[in-house]
C-alpha positions as CSV (number, residue, x, y, z in Angstrom):
1,X,111.9,34.9,65.0
2,X,111.0,37.8,67.2
3,X,111.1,41.5,67.6
4,X,114.0,41.3,70.0
5,X,115.8,39.0,72.5
6,X,113.6,40.3,75.4
7,X,110.5,39.3,73.5
8,X,111.9,35.9,72.7
9,X,112.8,35.2,76.4
10,X,109.3,36.3,77.5
11,X,107.6,34.1,74.9
12,X,109.6,31.2,76.1
13,X,108.5,32.0,79.7
14,X,104.9,32.2,78.6
15,X,105.2,29.0,76.7
16,X,106.6,27.2,79.7
17,X,103.8,28.6,81.9
18,X,101.2,27.6,79.4
19,X,102.5,24.1,79.2
20,X,103.1,23.7,83.0
21,X,99.4,22.9,83.5
22,X,99.9,19.8,81.5
23,X,102.9,18.7,83.5
24,X,100.9,17.2,86.3
25,X,99.0,15.0,83.9
26,X,102.2,13.8,82.2
27,X,104.0,13.2,85.5
28,X,101.0,11.3,86.8
29,X,100.7,9.2,83.7
30,X,104.4,8.4,83.8
31,X,104.2,7.4,87.5
32,X,101.4,4.9,86.6
33,X,103.3,3.6,83.7
34,X,106.5,3.2,85.8
35,X,104.5,1.3,88.5
36,X,102.8,-1.0,86.0
37,X,106.2,-1.8,84.4
38,X,108.4,-2.1,87.4
39,X,108.8,-5.8,86.8
40,X,109.9,-5.2,83.2
41,X,113.1,-3.1,83.2
42,X,113.4,-3.3,79.5
43,X,110.1,-1.6,79.0
44,X,110.9,1.1,81.5
45,X,114.2,1.7,79.9
46,X,112.6,2.1,76.5
47,X,110.2,4.8,77.7
48,X,112.8,6.7,79.8
49,X,115.4,6.7,77.0
50,X,113.1,7.4,74.1
51,X,114.1,11.1,73.5
52,X,111.7,11.3,70.5
53,X,108.7,11.6,72.9
54,X,107.8,15.1,74.1
55,X,107.8,15.8,77.8
56,X,104.9,18.2,77.4
57,X,102.3,18.9,74.7
58,X,99.8,21.7,74.2
59,X,97.3,22.2,71.4
60,X,95.9,25.4,69.8
61,X,98.5,27.6,71.5
62,X,97.8,31.3,71.4
63,X,100.5,33.5,73.0
64,X,100.8,37.3,73.3
65,X,103.7,39.4,74.4
66,X,103.4,43.0,75.4
67,X,105.8,45.6,76.7
68,X,104.9,48.8,78.4
69,X,101.2,48.1,77.6
70,X,102.0,47.8,73.9
71,X,101.5,44.6,71.9
72,X,104.8,43.3,70.5
73,X,104.4,39.7,69.4
74,X,101.5,37.3,68.8
75,X,102.3,33.6,68.2
76,X,99.9,30.9,67.3
77,X,100.6,27.2,66.7
78,X,98.3,24.2,66.2
79,X,100.5,22.1,68.5
80,X,103.5,22.7,70.7
81,X,105.8,19.9,72.0
82,X,108.6,20.4,74.5
83,X,111.5,18.0,74.4
84,X,114.3,17.4,76.9
85,X,117.4,15.2,76.6
86,X,120.7,16.1,75.0
87,X,119.5,19.3,73.4
88,X,116.3,20.6,74.8
89,X,114.0,22.3,72.3
90,X,110.4,23.2,71.5
91,X,108.7,22.1,68.3
92,X,105.7,24.0,67.0
93,X,103.6,22.3,64.3
94,X,100.2,22.1,62.6
95,X,100.5,25.6,61.4
96,X,102.6,28.4,62.9
97,X,102.1,32.2,62.6
98,X,104.1,34.9,64.3
99,X,102.9,38.6,64.1
100,X,105.2,41.4,65.0
101,X,103.7,44.8,66.0
102,X,105.0,48.3,65.5
103,X,104.8,51.1,68.1
104,X,101.3,52.1,66.9
105,X,100.0,48.6,67.6
106,X,99.7,47.5,64.0
107,X,101.1,44.3,62.5
108,X,104.4,45.3,60.9
109,X,105.8,41.9,59.8
110,X,104.5,38.4,60.0
111,X,105.9,34.9,59.4
112,X,104.0,31.7,58.7
113,X,105.2,28.1,58.2
114,X,104.0,24.6,58.6
115,X,106.2,24.0,61.6
116,X,109.1,25.6,63.5
117,X,111.7,24.5,66.1
118,X,112.9,26.7,68.9
119,X,116.3,26.0,70.6
120,X,116.2,28.2,73.7
121,X,119.8,27.9,74.8
122,X,121.1,29.0,71.4
123,X,118.4,31.7,71.1
124,X,117.5,30.4,67.6
125,X,114.4,29.3,65.8
126,X,114.1,27.5,62.5
127,X,110.9,27.6,60.5
128,X,110.2,24.9,57.9
129,X,108.0,24.1,55.0
130,X,106.1,26.8,53.1
131,X,107.8,29.6,55.0
132,X,106.4,33.1,54.2
133,X,107.5,36.4,55.6
134,X,105.8,39.7,54.7
135,X,107.1,43.1,55.9
136,X,105.4,46.5,56.4
137,X,106.1,47.5,52.7
138,X,104.5,44.3,51.4
139,X,107.7,42.7,50.4
140,X,107.2,38.9,50.5
141,X,109.7,36.2,51.1
142,X,108.9,32.5,50.3
143,X,111.3,29.6,51.1
144,X,111.3,26.1,52.6
145,X,113.6,26.8,55.5
146,X,114.4,30.0,57.4
147,X,116.5,30.4,60.5
148,X,116.2,33.3,63.0
149,X,119.3,34.1,65.1
150,X,118.3,36.0,68.2
151,X,121.9,36.9,69.0
152,X,122.6,38.6,65.7
153,X,118.9,39.6,65.2
154,X,119.1,38.3,61.7
155,X,117.1,35.8,59.5
156,X,118.9,33.7,56.9
157,X,118.6,30.6,54.7
158,X,120.7,28.6,52.3
159,X,117.6,27.4,50.5
160,X,116.0,28.7,47.3
161,X,114.1,31.9,47.9
162,X,111.6,34.1,46.0
163,X,111.2,37.7,47.0
164,X,108.3,39.7,45.6
165,X,108.3,43.4,45.9
166,X,106.0,46.1,44.4
167,X,107.9,46.2,41.1
168,X,109.7,42.9,40.7
169,X,110.1,39.2,41.6
170,X,113.7,38.0,42.4
171,X,114.9,34.4,42.7
172,X,118.0,33.0,44.2
173,X,119.8,30.6,46.5
174,X,120.4,31.8,50.0
175,X,119.4,35.1,51.7
176,X,120.3,37.2,54.8
177,X,118.2,39.9,56.3
178,X,117.5,41.8,59.5
179,X,114.9,40.1,61.7
180,X,112.1,42.5,60.5
181,X,112.9,41.7,56.8
182,X,113.3,45.4,56.0
183,X,116.8,45.0,54.5
184,X,117.9,41.9,52.8
185,X,120.5,40.4,50.3
186,X,120.1,37.3,48.2
187,X,123.3,35.4,48.3
188,X,123.2,34.0,44.8
189,X,120.6,35.7,42.6
190,X,119.4,33.5,39.7
191,X,116.8,35.6,38.0
192,X,114.3,38.4,38.3
193,X,111.1,39.5,36.7
194,X,109.8,43.1,36.5
195,X,106.2,43.6,37.3
196,X,103.8,46.0,35.5
197,X,103.3,49.4,37.0
198,X,99.6,48.7,37.8
199,X,100.5,45.6,39.9
200,X,99.4,46.1,43.5
201,X,101.1,44.7,46.5
202,X,99.7,44.8,50.0
203,X,101.4,44.5,53.3
204,X,100.4,42.5,56.4
205,X,96.8,42.3,57.3
C-alpha cells in the first residue's frame, strides 16, 4: 500500500538498492557451494531449483521516500526477502509498518501487520496477520488480510473486518476503500455498536 504508483515504484527501487549490497555475499556463497558440490549434481539441482529460498535478505529495513523535498512514505520491516523464479516477489516479515505523509509532513495514514508480500509486476501488496489501518480522522480498520492494488489505488479484503470510528464500531465480511482509507464500504455488514459521546478516538501518531 502506498500513497501512489510513483511512490511504490520508488520504494521498490530503494529496496533493490538496499538489498544489492548483500548480493555479492550471496553470489559468493553460491559460487563456493556450487564448486563444493560439482561432483554431486543432485545436490546442486536441489539448491538451484528450490524456489522457497530467497535470493537476497536484509534485516531491520528502514526506507524513506520523498518527492519535491517532501516526505511521502516511510516503511519499516524486521526482515525483507527477495524471491525470484516463476513469480518474483518480495516478502516483508517480523513486523511491518508503512506511514503515509500529507503535504504538511505529518503522518496521515498508517498500516501495520505482522508480514506483507509485494508483487512488483502486478503492482500489488498483501498485508497479513493482525492488519491495522488508521486514517487521519482516527478511523481504525482491523482485519487478518488486506490487499492494496496500485493500479486501481484501492485497498480491499474478503476477510472479516472491524471498523472503529469516533461514534461507532462496525463489523462485517469484506471491505473496499480508497488507498488512504478515507472512504470505505463494508461488503456484508454483520453488526454495529454505537459508542458513547464522551469516547475519544485519536488519529495517527
